[in-house]
C-alpha positions as CSV (number, residue, x, y, z in Angstrom):
1,M,-50.4,-47.3,36.6
2,S,-49.6,-49.8,39.5
3,K,-46.0,-50.5,40.3
4,K,-44.8,-54.0,39.5
5,K,-44.1,-55.9,42.7
6,K,-40.5,-56.6,43.3
7,E,-39.3,-60.2,43.2
8,I,-37.1,-61.3,46.1
9,I,-34.9,-64.3,46.7
10,I,-35.6,-66.5,49.7
11,E,-32.8,-68.9,50.5
12,D,-32.9,-72.1,52.5
13,L,-36.6,-72.2,52.8
14,E,-37.9,-75.2,54.7
15,I,-41.0,-76.8,53.2
16,I,-43.3,-77.7,56.2
17,D,-46.7,-78.6,54.7
18,A,-48.7,-79.3,51.6
19,G,-51.8,-77.2,50.9
20,A,-55.3,-78.0,49.6
21,E,-54.5,-76.4,46.2
22,G,-51.7,-78.8,45.5
23,V,-48.9,-76.4,46.5
24,A,-46.4,-76.8,49.3
25,I,-45.9,-74.4,52.1
26,G,-43.0,-72.7,53.9
27,R,-42.7,-69.7,56.1
28,H,-40.6,-66.5,55.8
29,D,-40.8,-63.5,58.1
30,N,-43.9,-64.9,59.7
31,A,-45.7,-65.1,56.3
32,V,-46.7,-68.1,54.4
33,V,-44.8,-68.9,51.2
34,F,-46.6,-71.0,48.6
35,V,-44.2,-73.2,46.6
36,P,-45.5,-75.3,43.7
37,Y,-43.8,-78.7,43.1
38,A,-42.0,-78.7,46.4
39,V,-42.3,-81.6,48.9
40,P,-42.5,-81.3,52.7
41,G,-39.0,-81.8,54.0
42,D,-37.3,-80.0,51.0
43,I,-34.9,-77.1,51.7
44,V,-35.1,-74.8,48.7
45,D,-34.2,-71.4,47.3
46,V,-37.1,-69.6,45.7
47,K,-38.0,-66.4,43.8
48,A,-41.0,-64.9,45.5
49,I,-43.5,-62.0,45.2
50,K,-45.4,-60.7,48.2
51,K,-49.2,-60.8,47.8
52,R,-50.8,-59.1,50.8
53,S,-49.8,-61.3,53.8
54,Y,-48.3,-64.2,51.8
55,Y,-45.8,-65.0,49.0
56,H,-46.2,-66.8,45.7
57,S,-42.9,-68.3,44.7
58,K,-41.0,-70.5,42.2
59,I,-38.2,-72.9,43.0
60,I,-34.7,-71.8,41.8
61,Q,-32.8,-74.6,43.5
62,I,-33.4,-77.6,45.7
63,K,-30.7,-77.4,48.3
64,K,-31.8,-80.6,50.1
65,S,-34.3,-83.1,48.9
66,S,-37.0,-84.4,51.1
67,L,-36.8,-88.2,51.9
68,Q,-40.3,-88.3,50.4
69,R,-39.4,-86.8,47.1
70,V,-39.5,-89.2,44.2
71,L,-38.6,-88.9,40.5
72,P,-41.8,-88.0,38.5
73,L,-42.7,-90.5,35.8
74,C,-44.1,-87.9,33.4
75,R,-41.9,-85.9,31.1
76,H,-44.4,-83.1,31.2
77,F,-44.3,-82.7,35.0
78,G,-43.8,-79.1,36.1
79,A,-45.3,-77.7,32.9
80,C,-48.6,-79.6,33.0
81,G,-50.5,-78.7,36.2
82,G,-52.5,-81.9,36.2
83,C,-50.4,-84.0,38.6
84,K,-49.0,-81.5,41.1
85,W,-48.0,-84.2,43.6
86,Q,-46.3,-86.7,41.2
87,Q,-42.9,-85.8,42.8
88,M,-44.2,-86.8,46.2
89,D,-44.1,-90.4,47.5
90,Y,-47.6,-91.9,47.2
91,G,-47.8,-92.7,51.0
92,M,-47.2,-89.0,51.7
93,Q,-49.8,-88.0,49.1
94,L,-52.3,-90.0,51.1
95,Y,-51.2,-88.5,54.4
96,Y,-51.8,-84.9,53.2
97,K,-55.2,-85.8,51.6
98,R,-56.4,-87.2,54.9
99,K,-55.0,-84.2,56.7
100,Q,-56.9,-81.9,54.3
101,V,-60.2,-83.5,55.6
102,V,-59.2,-83.1,59.2
103,D,-58.1,-79.5,58.7
104,N,-61.3,-78.5,57.0
105,F,-63.5,-80.2,59.7
106,I,-61.6,-78.4,62.5
107,R,-61.2,-75.0,60.8
108,I,-64.5,-74.7,58.9
109,G,-66.8,-77.3,60.6
110,K,-65.8,-76.8,64.2
111,F,-67.8,-80.0,65.1
112,T,-66.8,-83.1,67.0
113,F,-65.8,-86.1,64.8
114,P,-64.2,-89.5,65.4
115,K,-60.7,-90.4,64.3
116,L,-60.7,-90.9,60.5
117,E,-60.4,-94.4,59.2
118,A,-57.3,-95.0,57.1
119,I,-57.6,-93.4,53.7
120,L,-58.4,-95.9,51.0
121,P,-55.5,-95.8,48.4
122,S,-56.1,-96.3,44.7
123,E,-55.0,-99.8,43.5
124,N,-53.7,-98.2,40.3
125,I,-51.8,-94.9,40.6
126,Y,-51.3,-94.6,36.8
127,E,-53.7,-95.4,33.9
128,Y,-56.6,-95.1,36.3
129,R,-58.7,-92.5,34.4
130,N,-61.5,-93.7,32.2
131,K,-62.2,-90.2,30.7
132,I,-59.8,-87.5,29.4
133,E,-60.3,-84.3,27.3
134,Y,-57.7,-82.7,25.1
135,T,-57.8,-79.3,23.4
136,F,-56.4,-78.2,20.0
137,S,-54.6,-74.9,20.0
138,S,-52.8,-72.7,17.5
139,R,-51.0,-71.1,20.5
140,R,-49.3,-73.9,22.3
141,W,-47.3,-73.3,25.4
142,L,-43.5,-73.4,24.8
143,T,-41.3,-74.8,27.6
144,D,-38.1,-73.0,28.6
145,E,-36.1,-75.4,26.5
146,E,-38.3,-74.9,23.5
147,I,-38.1,-71.1,23.7
148,I,-34.3,-71.1,23.2
149,S,-34.4,-73.9,20.6
150,P,-33.9,-72.8,16.9
151,D,-35.8,-75.8,15.7
152,I,-39.2,-74.7,17.0
153,C,-41.3,-73.3,14.1
154,D,-44.8,-74.8,14.7
155,N,-47.0,-73.4,17.5
156,R,-49.8,-75.9,17.0
157,G,-50.5,-78.3,19.9
158,L,-53.0,-80.8,21.2
159,G,-53.0,-81.3,25.0
160,F,-54.1,-79.7,28.3
161,H,-54.7,-76.1,29.1
162,I,-52.0,-74.3,31.1
163,Q,-53.5,-73.5,34.5
164,G,-55.0,-70.1,34.5
165,M,-54.7,-69.6,30.8
166,F,-57.7,-70.0,28.5
167,D,-55.6,-69.6,25.3
168,R,-52.5,-71.7,26.0
169,V,-52.3,-75.5,25.7
170,L,-49.4,-77.7,26.6
171,D,-48.7,-80.2,23.8
172,I,-48.8,-83.7,25.3
173,E,-46.7,-86.6,24.0
174,K,-47.7,-89.1,26.6
175,C,-50.1,-88.9,29.5
176,H,-49.7,-91.7,32.1
177,L,-53.2,-91.2,33.7
178,H,-55.1,-93.2,31.1
179,P,-54.5,-96.3,29.0
180,D,-51.8,-95.9,26.4
181,I,-54.1,-96.4,23.4
182,G,-55.4,-92.9,24.2
183,N,-51.9,-91.5,23.6
184,K,-51.6,-93.3,20.3
185,I,-55.0,-92.0,19.1
186,R,-54.2,-88.4,20.2
187,N,-50.7,-88.4,18.6
188,A,-52.0,-89.9,15.4
189,I,-54.8,-87.2,15.1
190,R,-52.3,-84.4,15.8
191,T,-49.8,-85.7,13.2
192,Y,-52.6,-86.1,10.5
193,A,-53.9,-82.6,11.3
194,I,-50.5,-81.0,10.9
195,E,-49.5,-82.9,7.8
196,N,-52.9,-82.0,6.2
197,K,-52.6,-78.3,7.3
198,L,-55.9,-78.4,9.3
199,E,-56.5,-75.3,11.3
200,F,-56.2,-75.6,15.1
201,W,-58.5,-73.6,17.4
202,D,-57.4,-70.1,18.4
203,A,-59.2,-69.3,21.7
204,R,-58.1,-65.7,21.7
205,E,-59.3,-65.0,18.1
206,V,-62.3,-67.4,18.5
207,K,-61.6,-69.2,15.2
208,G,-60.2,-72.4,13.9
209,F,-61.4,-75.9,12.7
210,L,-60.3,-78.5,15.2
211,R,-61.4,-77.7,18.8
212,N,-61.4,-80.6,21.3
213,M,-61.4,-84.4,21.7
214,V,-62.7,-86.6,24.5
215,I,-61.7,-90.2,25.0
216,R,-63.6,-92.6,27.3
217,F,-62.4,-96.1,28.3
218,S,-64.3,-99.0,29.7
219,S,-63.2,-102.0,31.7
220,C,-65.3,-104.0,29.3
221,S,-62.9,-103.1,26.4
222,D,-65.2,-100.4,25.0
223,L,-63.5,-97.3,23.7
224,M,-65.3,-94.0,22.8
225,L,-63.9,-91.0,20.9
226,I,-65.7,-87.7,20.5
227,L,-64.0,-85.2,18.1
228,V,-65.2,-81.6,18.2
229,F,-65.1,-79.4,15.1
230,S,-66.2,-75.8,14.5
231,S,-67.9,-77.0,11.3
232,Y,-68.3,-80.4,9.6
233,N,-66.9,-80.5,6.0
234,E,-65.0,-82.8,3.7
235,E,-61.8,-82.4,5.7
236,A,-63.6,-83.5,8.9
237,E,-65.1,-86.5,7.0
238,K,-61.6,-87.5,5.8
239,L,-60.2,-87.3,9.4
240,M,-63.0,-89.4,10.8
241,H,-62.4,-92.1,8.2
242,M,-58.7,-92.1,9.0
243,I,-59.5,-92.6,12.7
244,R,-61.9,-95.4,12.0
245,E,-59.5,-97.2,9.7
246,Q,-56.4,-96.8,11.9
247,F,-58.0,-97.5,15.2
248,P,-60.5,-100.5,15.1
249,E,-60.3,-100.5,18.9
250,I,-62.7,-97.6,18.9
251,T,-66.1,-99.0,19.5
252,S,-68.0,-95.7,19.5
253,L,-66.9,-92.8,17.2
254,F,-68.7,-89.5,17.5
255,Y,-68.3,-85.9,16.3
256,V,-69.8,-82.6,17.5
257,V,-70.1,-79.3,15.7
258,N,-69.4,-76.5,18.1
259,D,-69.5,-73.0,16.6
260,K,-69.9,-71.2,20.0
261,K,-67.3,-69.1,21.7
262,N,-67.0,-71.6,24.7
263,D,-66.0,-75.3,24.7
264,V,-69.1,-76.6,26.4
265,I,-70.7,-79.4,24.3
266,T,-73.2,-80.9,26.8
267,D,-75.9,-78.7,25.2
268,L,-75.0,-79.8,21.6
269,P,-76.2,-82.8,19.6
270,I,-73.6,-85.5,19.2
271,Q,-73.4,-87.4,15.9
272,L,-72.5,-91.1,15.7
273,F,-70.0,-91.7,12.9
274,A,-69.3,-95.4,13.5
275,G,-69.9,-98.0,16.1
276,K,-72.2,-98.2,19.1
277,E,-74.2,-95.3,20.6
278,F,-72.9,-96.1,24.1
279,M,-70.2,-97.9,26.1
280,I,-70.9,-100.6,28.7
281,E,-69.2,-100.4,32.1
282,R,-69.7,-103.1,34.8
283,M,-69.6,-102.7,38.5
284,D,-70.1,-105.8,40.7
285,N,-73.2,-107.5,39.1
286,L,-74.5,-104.3,37.5
287,A,-74.1,-103.1,33.9
288,F,-74.2,-99.4,33.0
289,K,-74.8,-97.8,29.6
290,I,-72.5,-94.8,29.3
291,H,-73.6,-92.3,26.6
292,P,-71.3,-89.6,25.4
293,H,-72.6,-86.9,27.8
294,A,-73.2,-89.3,30.7
295,F,-71.4,-88.8,34.0
296,Y,-69.5,-91.8,35.4
297,Q,-66.9,-91.7,38.2
298,T,-63.5,-91.2,36.5
299,N,-61.7,-93.9,38.4
300,S,-63.8,-97.0,37.8
301,Q,-62.1,-99.4,40.2
302,Q,-62.0,-96.9,43.0
303,A,-65.7,-95.9,42.3
304,F,-66.6,-99.5,43.1
305,N,-64.7,-99.2,46.4
306,L,-66.3,-95.8,47.2
307,Y,-69.8,-97.2,46.6
308,G,-69.0,-100.1,48.8
309,I,-68.2,-97.7,51.6
310,V,-71.5,-95.8,51.0
311,K,-73.4,-99.1,51.2
312,A,-71.6,-100.1,54.4
313,F,-72.2,-96.7,56.1
314,A,-75.9,-96.6,55.1
315,D,-76.5,-100.2,56.3
316,I,-79.8,-100.3,54.5
317,K,-82.6,-102.6,55.7
318,Q,-85.4,-104.1,53.6
319,E,-88.0,-101.7,55.1
320,D,-86.0,-98.5,54.4
321,I,-86.9,-95.7,52.0
322,V,-83.7,-94.1,50.7
323,Y,-83.3,-90.7,48.9
324,D,-80.2,-90.3,46.7
325,L,-79.8,-86.6,46.2
326,Y,-77.7,-85.4,43.2
327,T,-78.1,-88.9,41.9
328,G,-76.5,-88.1,38.5
329,T,-77.0,-91.2,36.3
330,G,-78.1,-93.2,39.3
331,T,-75.0,-95.3,39.9
332,I,-75.1,-95.1,43.7
333,A,-78.9,-95.6,43.8
334,L,-78.7,-98.7,41.7
335,F,-75.7,-100.0,43.6
336,V,-77.6,-100.0,46.9
337,A,-81.1,-100.7,45.6
338,Q,-81.1,-104.4,46.4
339,Q,-81.0,-103.7,50.1
340,A,-83.9,-101.2,50.2
341,K,-87.6,-101.1,50.0
342,K,-87.4,-98.1,47.7
343,I,-84.8,-95.7,46.3
344,V,-85.7,-92.2,45.1
345,G,-83.0,-90.4,43.1
346,I,-83.2,-86.6,42.4
347,E,-81.0,-84.9,39.7
348,Y,-81.0,-81.5,38.0
349,V,-79.9,-82.8,34.6
350,A,-82.8,-84.4,32.7
351,A,-80.6,-86.4,30.4
352,A,-78.8,-87.9,33.3
353,V,-82.1,-89.0,34.8
354,E,-83.1,-90.7,31.5
355,N,-79.7,-92.5,31.6
356,A,-80.5,-93.6,35.2
357,K,-83.9,-95.0,34.2
358,E,-82.3,-96.8,31.3
359,N,-79.7,-98.4,33.5
360,A,-82.4,-99.4,36.0
361,S,-84.2,-101.1,33.2
362,I,-81.3,-103.1,31.8
363,N,-80.4,-104.3,35.3
364,N,-84.1,-105.2,36.0
365,I,-84.2,-103.0,39.1
366,R,-87.8,-102.0,39.8
367,N,-87.7,-100.4,43.3
368,V,-86.1,-97.1,42.1
369,E,-87.7,-93.8,40.9
370,F,-85.6,-91.1,39.3
371,I,-86.9,-87.5,39.2
372,A,-85.5,-84.5,37.3
373,G,-85.6,-81.0,38.6
374,D,-83.8,-78.2,40.5
375,M,-83.1,-79.8,43.9
376,A,-83.6,-76.6,45.8
377,K,-87.1,-76.2,44.3
378,I,-88.6,-79.6,44.0
379,F,-87.3,-81.2,47.3
380,T,-90.3,-80.0,49.3
381,D,-92.8,-81.3,51.8
382,E,-95.1,-82.1,48.9
383,F,-92.4,-84.2,47.3
384,V,-91.8,-86.1,50.5
385,E,-95.5,-86.7,50.8
386,Q,-95.7,-88.1,47.3
387,Y,-92.6,-90.3,47.4
388,G,-92.4,-91.3,51.0
389,R,-90.4,-90.1,54.0
390,P,-86.8,-91.4,53.8
391,N,-85.1,-93.2,56.7
392,I,-81.8,-92.7,55.0
393,I,-80.5,-89.9,52.8
394,I,-77.4,-90.3,50.6
395,T,-76.1,-87.1,49.1
396,D,-73.3,-86.6,46.6
397,P,-73.4,-82.9,45.6
398,P,-71.0,-81.1,43.3
399,R,-68.0,-79.3,44.6
400,A,-70.1,-76.3,45.7
401,G,-71.9,-78.5,48.2
402,M,-75.6,-78.5,49.0
403,H,-78.0,-75.5,48.5
404,P,-79.1,-74.1,51.9
405,A,-82.7,-74.9,51.0
406,V,-81.8,-78.6,50.5
407,I,-80.1,-78.7,54.0
408,E,-83.2,-77.0,55.5
409,Q,-85.5,-79.6,54.0
410,I,-83.2,-82.4,55.3
411,M,-83.5,-80.9,58.7
412,N,-87.3,-80.8,58.4
413,I,-87.3,-84.5,57.4
414,L,-84.7,-85.6,60.0
415,P,-83.9,-89.0,58.5
416,E,-82.3,-91.5,60.8
417,K,-79.0,-91.5,58.8
418,I,-77.3,-89.3,56.3
419,V,-74.4,-90.5,54.2
420,Y,-72.6,-87.5,52.7
421,V,-70.2,-88.1,49.8
422,S,-68.1,-85.2,48.8
423,C,-65.2,-84.3,46.5
424,N,-64.7,-81.1,48.4
425,P,-64.1,-81.5,52.2
426,A,-64.4,-77.7,52.7
427,T,-68.0,-77.4,51.5
428,Q,-68.8,-80.7,53.1
429,A,-67.6,-79.4,56.5
430,R,-69.6,-76.2,56.0
431,D,-72.8,-78.2,55.2
432,I,-72.3,-80.7,58.1
433,A,-71.9,-77.7,60.5
434,M,-75.4,-76.7,59.5
435,M,-76.8,-80.1,60.5
436,I,-74.8,-80.9,63.6
437,E,-77.4,-79.6,66.1
438,K,-79.5,-82.7,65.3
439,Y,-76.8,-85.2,64.2
440,I,-73.4,-86.6,65.3
441,V,-70.6,-87.6,63.0
442,V,-70.2,-91.4,63.4
443,R,-67.7,-92.4,60.7
444,V,-65.4,-90.6,58.3
445,Q,-63.7,-92.4,55.4
446,A,-61.5,-90.6,52.9
447,V,-60.9,-92.2,49.4
448,D,-58.2,-91.4,46.9
449,M,-59.9,-91.2,43.5
450,F,-57.1,-89.2,41.8
451,P,-53.5,-90.2,42.6
452,H,-50.8,-87.5,42.1
453,T,-53.4,-84.7,42.6
454,Q,-54.5,-82.9,45.7
455,H,-58.1,-84.0,45.3
456,V,-59.7,-86.3,47.8
457,E,-63.2,-87.9,48.0
458,N,-64.7,-88.2,51.5
459,V,-67.6,-90.1,53.0
460,V,-69.2,-89.2,56.3
461,L,-71.9,-91.0,58.2
462,L,-74.2,-88.8,60.2
463,Q,-76.6,-90.3,62.8
464,R,-79.6,-88.5,64.1
465,I,-79.5,-87.6,67.8
466,N,-82.7,-89.2,69.4
């Protein structure tokens, strides 16, 4: 049996940096100390455990507060891991997001790049999310105050998973990241479920009745709710009727039956209970139908700004053929289509491609083609021969970055320009390093899509070396 590592107290630790995982950093005995919820400039006492060459720690006391420390708005801050930087002044959040890009380009990419343009802040730092998911749990997380309270007798909760725990959920009273109507809906459903003794999901025992709920908001005043049950019965029917009657603001009300062990519902049929089968979202002069499973950037206003940067970097001319790799539901492709001769979007998820085609149709955009398939397998010489050689490639891959086979094919094609959009500067730096022999980095623009988190979106323009 391994010995439990001894906890030590580190006093007067100076916080000197903020890391990519949303934790702050100090140094003790020439080792890094990771300190959640600290702010650069803080002087703190911490409890710490040595892990190889670094320490994990927890703040005991803040001896001196950083000038950049602010009072978190959310009552759940510190227990909920969703907004790790809410205690940090927004200007400092932007500084460390931009620094994250620079550090990854230097440490991983090792290529030359110009000075980054000023990071684009989010106009709204609260109520900016247009999609949120909550989980029902019969094993809710108890805060330190609740553990010692004699009044706590109900462990059911509806909220967010505790980081690193599949079976623990923090019960949420108010989330400030989405419109407040979402809080009213969530709280009403929880109250009804408790009063009517409905069984909350137990992830450890893999049993229960109520599993998840997803709320989506539209700037066009559409509101979608998806409720997930393990089975659909009379109690589910009553709950759905209650929601419909109490919240006429909901324009699309769905339910899903998920009797699997995992929470993934993208492979399951969604049943329309009331309202429309989709929401409408508008961006510039475009309208997008958003179906329950469809991907759409979570910060709508900032997505418009992000796509504007992509369009400016690409500088598309009327004779250009443009490939949009990892096109999703085609939002970027349709946003830039007016400038191009032809846009070709490629996406692995077939349902997303059908959404993209539908959105092209409702916007009367005819110079786009969307193709479904595994990017690493279908993006071949034969594909290029069929659809035309692109002058410009726009790529917006998932966090894992691009498959090596995709990068290899880009290097075979050698388009004049590549606009690389990424939500992960580390994998973006890795991928660019594989193309830098033939390209130079011309422009870099970071965009803050998710205030109060460590996440940053980054757009890079690569120009072919002639």
